[in-house]
C-alpha positions as CSV (number, residue, x, y, z in Angstrom):
1,M,0.0,0.0,0.0
2,T,1.2,3.5,-0.7
3,W,0.6,7.2,-0.7
4,S,2.3,10.6,-0.8
5,R,2.0,14.5,-0.6
6,R,3.9,21.1,-2.8
7,S,5.1,24.7,-4.4
8,F,6.3,28.3,-4.2
9,L,7.3,30.6,-6.9
10,G,7.6,34.4,-6.8
11,G,4.5,35.1,-4.6
12,A,2.1,32.3,-5.6
13,T,0.3,30.2,-3.0
14,A,-1.0,29.6,0.6
15,L,-1.4,27.4,3.9
16,A,-2.7,26.7,7.4
17,A,-1.7,25.3,10.9
18,T,-2.9,24.1,14.3
19,P,-4.4,25.3,17.6
20,A,-2.4,27.8,19.6
21,F,0.4,26.7,21.9
22,A,2.1,28.7,24.6
23,R,5.4,30.3,23.9
24,G,8.1,31.2,26.3
25,P,9.6,34.6,26.5
26,A,12.6,33.8,24.3
27,K,12.3,34.9,20.7
28,G,14.4,34.1,17.7
29,L,14.8,35.6,14.3
30,D,11.7,37.7,13.6
31,G,10.2,36.2,16.8
32,I,10.1,32.7,15.3
33,V,10.2,29.7,17.6
34,N,10.3,26.1,16.4
35,P,8.1,24.2,16.1
36,L,6.1,27.1,14.5
37,V,2.8,25.2,14.7
38,R,2.3,21.8,16.4
39,Q,0.4,18.9,14.8
40,R,0.2,20.4,11.3
41,A,1.8,18.2,8.7
42,D,2.4,18.9,5.0
43,A,2.6,22.6,5.8
44,Q,2.3,25.3,3.1
45,V,3.1,28.9,4.1
46,F,3.4,31.8,1.7
47,R,3.2,35.6,1.8
48,H,0.6,36.9,-0.5
49,T,0.5,40.3,-2.2
50,D,-2.0,41.5,0.3
51,G,0.7,41.4,3.0
52,W,-0.6,38.4,4.9
53,Y,1.1,35.1,5.5
54,Y,-1.3,32.2,4.8
55,M,-0.8,28.7,6.1
56,T,-2.6,25.3,5.6
57,G,-1.7,21.7,6.3
58,S,-3.0,18.3,7.2
59,V,-4.7,18.0,10.6
60,P,-4.2,14.7,12.6
61,E,-7.9,13.8,12.1
62,Y,-7.6,14.1,8.3
63,D,-11.2,15.3,8.3
64,R,-11.1,19.0,7.3
65,L,-9.4,21.7,5.3
66,V,-8.1,24.6,7.4
67,L,-6.5,28.0,6.8
68,R,-4.9,30.7,9.0
69,R,-3.1,33.9,8.3
70,S,-0.9,36.4,10.1
71,K,1.0,39.6,9.2
72,T,4.2,37.7,10.4
73,I,5.5,34.2,10.2
74,A,5.8,34.1,14.0
75,G,2.2,35.1,14.3
76,L,1.0,32.0,12.5
77,S,1.7,30.0,15.7
78,T,-1.3,31.7,17.5
79,A,-3.4,32.8,14.5
80,T,-7.1,31.8,14.5
81,E,-7.6,28.9,12.2
82,K,-10.7,28.6,10.0
83,V,-12.3,25.4,8.7
84,L,-12.9,25.9,5.0
85,W,-14.5,22.5,4.2
86,R,-15.1,19.2,5.9
87,H,-15.1,15.8,4.3
88,A,-18.3,14.7,2.6
89,A,-20.8,12.4,4.3
90,K,-20.3,9.7,1.6
91,G,-18.5,9.1,-1.6
92,P,-14.8,9.6,-2.8
93,M,-14.2,12.6,-0.5
94,S,-15.7,11.1,2.7
95,G,-12.6,9.6,4.2
96,F,-9.1,11.0,4.8
97,L,-8.2,14.5,3.5
98,W,-4.5,15.0,2.9
99,A,-2.0,17.7,2.2
100,P,-4.1,20.8,1.2
101,E,-2.4,23.6,-0.8
102,L,-3.8,27.0,-1.6
103,H,-3.3,28.9,-4.9
104,L,-4.7,31.9,-6.6
105,I,-5.4,30.9,-10.2
106,D,-7.2,33.3,-12.6
107,N,-8.2,35.5,-9.6
108,K,-9.9,32.6,-7.8
109,W,-8.7,30.9,-4.6
110,I,-8.3,27.2,-5.3
111,M,-7.3,24.7,-2.6
112,Y,-6.0,21.3,-3.9
113,F,-6.1,18.3,-1.6
114,A,-6.1,14.6,-1.7
115,A,-9.0,12.5,-0.5
116,G,-10.3,8.9,-0.2
117,P,-13.6,7.3,0.6
118,S,-14.6,6.3,4.1
119,G,-15.5,2.8,5.2
120,G,-12.2,1.3,6.3
121,G,-10.0,-1.3,4.7
122,E,-7.8,-0.8,1.7
123,D,-10.4,1.4,0.0
124,V,-9.6,4.4,2.3
125,F,-6.3,4.7,0.5
126,R,-8.0,5.0,-2.9
127,I,-6.5,8.5,-2.8
128,R,-7.3,11.0,-5.6
129,T,-6.7,14.8,-6.0
130,F,-9.6,17.2,-5.8
131,A,-10.1,21.0,-5.4
132,V,-12.4,23.4,-3.6
133,V,-12.9,27.0,-4.7
134,C,-13.8,30.2,-2.9
135,D,-16.6,32.4,-4.0
136,G,-14.9,35.6,-2.8
137,A,-11.7,37.6,-2.9
138,D,-10.9,36.8,0.8
139,P,-10.2,33.1,1.4
140,M,-10.8,33.5,5.1
141,T,-14.3,34.9,4.8
142,G,-15.6,33.5,1.5
143,T,-17.7,30.3,1.0
144,W,-15.9,27.3,-0.2
145,S,-17.4,24.6,-2.4
146,V,-16.2,21.5,-4.4
147,L,-14.7,22.4,-7.8
148,G,-14.0,18.8,-8.9
149,Q,-11.4,16.1,-9.4
150,L,-8.0,16.5,-11.1
151,Q,-8.0,14.8,-14.5
152,T,-4.8,12.8,-15.3
153,P,-4.2,10.0,-17.7
154,W,-4.6,7.3,-15.1
155,D,-7.2,6.7,-12.4
156,T,-4.6,5.9,-9.8
157,F,-3.2,7.0,-6.4
158,T,-2.7,10.8,-6.8
159,L,-1.8,13.6,-4.4
160,D,0.4,16.6,-3.5
161,S,-0.5,18.9,-6.3
162,T,1.2,22.3,-6.4
163,S,1.0,25.0,-9.1
164,F,3.4,27.6,-10.3
165,V,3.9,30.0,-13.2
166,H,7.1,29.8,-15.2
167,R,7.8,32.1,-18.2
168,G,4.2,33.0,-18.5
169,T,2.8,29.4,-18.4
170,R,1.0,27.9,-15.4
171,Y,2.1,24.4,-14.5
172,L,1.0,21.7,-12.1
173,A,3.4,19.3,-10.4
174,W,2.1,16.3,-8.4
175,A,2.8,12.8,-7.2
176,Q,1.0,9.8,-8.7
177,R,1.3,6.0,-9.2
178,E,1.7,5.1,-12.8
179,P,0.5,1.7,-14.1
180,G,3.4,-0.5,-15.0
181,I,5.9,1.1,-12.7
182,E,6.4,-0.7,-9.4
183,T,6.7,2.4,-7.2
184,N,4.3,4.0,-4.8
185,S,4.5,7.4,-6.4
186,N,6.5,9.4,-9.0
187,L,6.7,13.1,-9.8
188,Y,4.9,14.6,-12.8
189,L,4.7,18.0,-14.4
190,A,2.2,19.5,-17.0
191,P,1.0,22.9,-18.1
192,L,-2.6,23.6,-17.0
193,A,-5.6,24.3,-19.2
194,T,-7.9,24.8,-16.2
195,P,-7.1,24.3,-12.5
196,L,-8.2,20.6,-12.9
197,T,-7.3,19.7,-16.5
198,L,-3.9,19.4,-18.1
199,A,-3.0,21.2,-21.3
200,A,-0.5,18.6,-22.4
201,K,0.6,15.0,-21.7
202,P,2.4,15.0,-18.4
203,A,6.2,14.5,-18.1
204,R,7.4,12.0,-15.6
205,L,10.3,13.9,-13.9
206,T,11.6,11.3,-11.6
207,I,10.9,7.9,-10.0
208,P,12.2,6.8,-6.6
209,E,15.2,4.5,-7.2
210,L,18.1,5.7,-5.0
211,P,18.6,3.9,-1.6
212,W,17.3,6.9,0.4
213,E,14.2,7.2,-1.8
214,I,12.9,3.6,-1.2
215,R,13.2,3.0,2.5
216,G,9.9,1.5,3.6
217,F,8.1,2.6,0.5
218,K,9.2,3.7,-3.0
219,V,8.1,7.3,-2.8
220,A,8.7,10.6,-4.6
221,E,6.0,13.1,-3.5
222,A,5.3,16.6,-2.2
223,P,7.0,18.7,-5.0
224,A,7.8,22.3,-4.1
225,V,9.3,24.8,-6.5
226,L,11.8,27.6,-5.8
227,A,13.0,29.8,-8.7
228,R,16.3,31.4,-7.9
229,N,19.7,32.1,-9.5
230,G,18.8,31.2,-13.0
231,R,17.4,27.8,-12.0
232,L,14.3,26.0,-10.9
233,F,14.8,23.9,-7.8
234,M,12.1,21.3,-7.2
235,T,12.3,19.7,-3.8
236,Y,10.4,16.5,-3.0
237,S,10.0,14.0,-0.2
238,A,11.0,10.3,-0.2
239,S,10.6,7.0,1.7
240,A,8.3,6.1,4.5
241,T,6.8,8.8,6.7
242,D,8.7,7.9,9.9
243,A,12.3,9.0,10.6
244,R,13.3,7.7,7.2
245,Y,11.4,10.4,5.5
246,C,13.7,13.0,3.8
247,M,13.9,15.6,1.1
248,G,15.5,15.4,-2.3
249,M,15.9,18.0,-5.0
250,L,15.7,18.2,-8.8
251,T,17.4,21.1,-10.6
252,A,16.8,22.6,-14.1
253,R,18.1,25.7,-15.8
254,D,15.5,28.5,-16.0
255,D,15.8,28.7,-19.8
256,A,15.4,24.9,-20.4
257,D,12.3,23.1,-21.6
258,I,11.2,22.0,-18.2
259,M,8.8,19.5,-19.7
260,D,11.8,17.5,-20.9
261,P,12.8,15.2,-18.0
262,A,16.4,15.1,-19.3
263,V,16.9,18.7,-18.2
264,W,16.3,17.9,-14.6
265,S,19.2,16.6,-12.5
266,K,18.6,14.8,-9.2
267,S,20.5,15.3,-6.0
268,P,22.5,12.1,-5.3
269,E,21.9,12.4,-1.5
270,P,19.0,13.8,0.5
271,V,19.2,17.6,0.9
272,L,17.4,17.4,4.3
273,K,17.2,14.4,6.5
274,T,16.8,13.2,10.1
275,D,19.3,14.7,12.6
276,P,19.1,12.9,16.0
277,A,21.5,15.4,17.6
278,R,19.0,18.2,16.9
279,K,16.0,16.0,17.5
280,V,14.5,16.5,14.1
281,F,13.1,13.3,12.7
282,G,11.6,12.6,9.3
283,P,11.8,16.1,7.8
284,G,9.9,16.7,4.6
285,H,6.8,17.8,2.7
286,N,8.1,21.3,2.5
287,S,7.1,24.6,1.0
288,F,8.9,27.9,0.5
289,T,8.2,31.5,1.7
290,V,10.1,34.7,2.5
291,D,10.5,36.5,5.8
292,G,9.6,40.1,6.4
293,K,12.9,41.2,4.9
294,G,12.5,39.1,1.8
295,R,14.9,36.4,2.8
296,D,14.1,32.9,1.6
297,M,12.7,30.5,4.2
298,L,12.1,26.8,4.2
299,V,8.9,25.4,5.8
300,Y,8.6,21.7,6.5
301,H,7.2,19.2,9.0
302,A,9.1,16.8,11.3
303,R,8.7,15.1,14.6
304,D,11.0,15.7,17.6
305,Y,11.2,12.0,18.5
306,E,11.9,8.9,16.6
307,A,9.9,6.1,18.3
308,I,6.4,5.7,16.9
309,T,3.7,3.2,17.9
310,G,1.7,1.9,15.0
311,D,1.3,3.5,11.6
312,P,3.4,6.7,11.5
313,L,0.7,8.4,9.4
314,F,-1.5,8.3,12.5
315,D,1.0,9.7,14.9
316,P,-0.2,13.3,15.3
317,N,3.0,15.0,16.0
318,R,4.4,16.0,12.7
319,N,5.0,19.7,13.5
320,T,5.4,22.7,11.2
321,R,8.9,24.1,11.3
322,V,10.7,27.0,9.6
323,Q,14.3,28.0,9.0
324,P,16.3,30.3,6.7
325,I,17.7,29.0,3.4
326,R,21.3,29.6,2.7
327,Y,23.0,29.4,-0.7
328,D,26.4,28.0,-1.6
329,A,28.9,29.7,-3.9
330,K,27.1,28.3,-7.0
331,G,23.7,29.7,-5.8
332,V,22.3,26.3,-4.8
333,P,20.0,26.3,-1.7
334,Q,21.3,24.6,1.4
335,F,18.8,23.1,3.9
336,M,21.1,21.1,6.2
337,P,21.4,21.0,9.1
338,P,17.8,21.3,10.4
339,V,17.3,23.8,13.2
340,A,16.6,22.4,16.6
341,N,13.6,23.3,18.7
342,G,13.6,26.8,20.2
343,P,14.1,30.4,19.0
344,L,15.3,30.6,15.4
345,P,19.0,31.5,15.5
346,R,19.7,35.0,14.3
347,G,23.0,34.2,12.7
């Protein structure tokens, strides 16, 4: 059995988090303390042109889509969270809801998410991607309704859709199981005709095949896009969702035909992984944002312990974390080491 779960590009998308938790008096960079929000996995955070930071993510109950916002990243930790939509009473969206992600497409707020039917057994993992749409300009006050299901070439396990605009074309990147390939999920890319229909045959960018991508499950999921320094960096998550979960990265030149899988190179090792010394376990399913000064920031989830009882997907303590992104001399983003719990270092 399998399953998976993202994107940021020059001011594009949005997300949500968990109930408020008390903070101590110590404050880090921009007042940020890790974990930023507890019990919110698959976190997406972005700063919109309206000046607000938006956040969404998976809740431990997997039964609703949520959103919060704040004028600062630190403020997301205590911001009021709104329920946008709850799972249906029956049918293909009546079970688990996974990995929501918010995007403004053609002046409409769209939230992608993955869902399966209720009823128990294997069928609850019949995960497909859907979207809800807001009827107003303010996603926190508008009414949300079901837009429909993402249409791809195969009716298979599908999740973790993210959208971005590159050189005037809007694209969708997502994770899916392809018939005939013995993996849990691979990464795909296609231009969009509408928020739920593709404008071209999808390109398969990568399959999980390296040792760190296939621990527990053969997974490539949760794409997230960062456009910097003449390149597109697409991070993704791999392996099982316990301490083996980690992040990889694909890189393509900005002027390349990004629908050609050959232009994307894969990191030979994880770019973010478990660090027992800092008590960061299973980091992944990330998004990108900027801080109040425009500095690039990485948002991801992780646990602060390794031992899990039962299925790790039902351990609630995948917490939203944030840390600055540094670049090497060649302009490549550096995510290691993960930052430990506590105030975000100012250095």
